[in-house]
N, C-alpha and C positions, 0 to 999 in steps of 0.2 A: 556437296559434302557438308554435313552440319556438325555442330559441336559434339553431338552424341557419337557420331562416326569416329571423330578424331579422338575422343576420350577412349572409345573401345579399342581402337587401334593402338594407342599408346599403351593401354593396359596389357594387351596381347604381346606387343613387341618387347616390353620390359618385364613380362611375366610377373605382374603384380597381383596380389590378392586383395580383397576388399579391405581387410584390416590394415594392410600396408598403405593403401590409398588414404584411408581415414588418417593414419599417422602422418603421412605426407602433407595432407591438408592441415593438420594441427601444427605444423612447423610454422605456418603463416597465420596462425590464430583463426583458422576458418573451421567451424565444427559442422559436421555432417554425420548422420547416422548410416549404418550399413544398410538399413532398409531403404533409405532415400537414395543411397548409392546404387542399390539393386534396381530401383525403379528407372534410374538413368540408363542402365545397361539393358533394359528389356526391349522387346520389339515395338515398333511404332504402333502396331494395331492392338497391343495389349492394353486392357482398361487401366492398369496402374502405371503406364508409361509416363515418365516425367521428362520434359524437355531440359536439356543440359543448357544452362544459361551462360552467358559470357563471363559473369562473375565467378562461377564455379570453375569453369575451365581456366581462367586467368589465375585464380588462386592455386589451382592444381599445378600449372606450369611453373609459378614462382616457387612453390613448395618442392617441385621436382628438382629445380636448380639447386636449392639448398640441400636437398636429399643426396644428389649425386655429386655435386661439387664441393659441398661443405660451406663454411663461412670463411671470412677472411682470416679469422683467428685459428681456425682448425680446417684447413683445406684438405679435400679428399681427391683421390684419382677415381673419375667416373667408371673407368674400365674395371677397376677393382671391385667397386660396389656392385656393378652389374654381373661380374663373374660370381660373386658370392650368392647373388639371388638366383642365377642359373643353376648353381650347384644344389641349392635348397629346393628348387622347383623340379629338378629331374627326379623321376622315380628311381628308386635304388634297384640295381640289378643283382640278383642273387645267382652266384655261380655254383653249379653242382661240382662237388669235390669227389674224385674217385676214392673209393675205399682203399686204404692202404693194404698192401699184400704182407701177409705174415711170413717171415723167413722161417720160423721153426713151427711146425705143427705141435700143437699142445695135446698132451695125452688126456683124455677125458676118462675120469674114473666114475665107475658106476656107484650110485648110491644104494644103500640097502633098501629093501622093500619096506615101505611104511604104508599101512593101510589108510592113514589119516591124510596123507598127501594126494590120495587118488581123487579124481574129479567125480563128484556125485552126479547121478543121473537125476534130471529134474522129476519131481513128483508129478503124477498125472493131475490134471486140472480137475477140480471139483466144481460141479455145476451148483451155484448158489441159488439161482432163480429157476423155477420150472419154466419150461417152454409152453406158451399159451398161444392159441390160435384165435385171432380176432376175426369177427365176420364183417366188421366195418358197416353195419347198417343193413346187412342182407337179412333176408327172412330166415329165421331158424327153422330147421327141420325137426318135427316132433317125432 
C-alpha cells in the first residue's frame, strides 16, 4: 500500500472534499492546489497521475490532527467535528407530505360568462417558404 492509497482511504473515511483537504494542509502552512490534489487521487495508469510524496502525506496528517483535535489553546472534540462533516456530506432526504383533508367542503360559485376569459384556438400556421424539390445533381427531364 502506497501513500496515494492511504490518502484516498483517509479522504473517503472522513468524507472530505478537495477544498477541505486544501484548508487542512493550509493549517500547517503547506500550499497545494486542487488540480495537484486531483492528480494525486487519479488512477496510476492515468497520464496526469502524481505520486503522493512523504512530505504531502506527513503535512496532511499533521494538519488533520490540528483540524480534528484543535490546538492547546482551543481544543476540539474529534467526534463532534466528524459528526458535523457527516451531516454536511449526507444528501438531504425529502419526505412527501400527504395533502391535508378538508373538513368542510367549500361551495364553489360560478363566475358569469366572459368571452375574454375563454381560451383562444391557435391560428393555423402560415407557410412562409414555398416547398421546393431539389434534384441533387440528377439529370433534369425536359
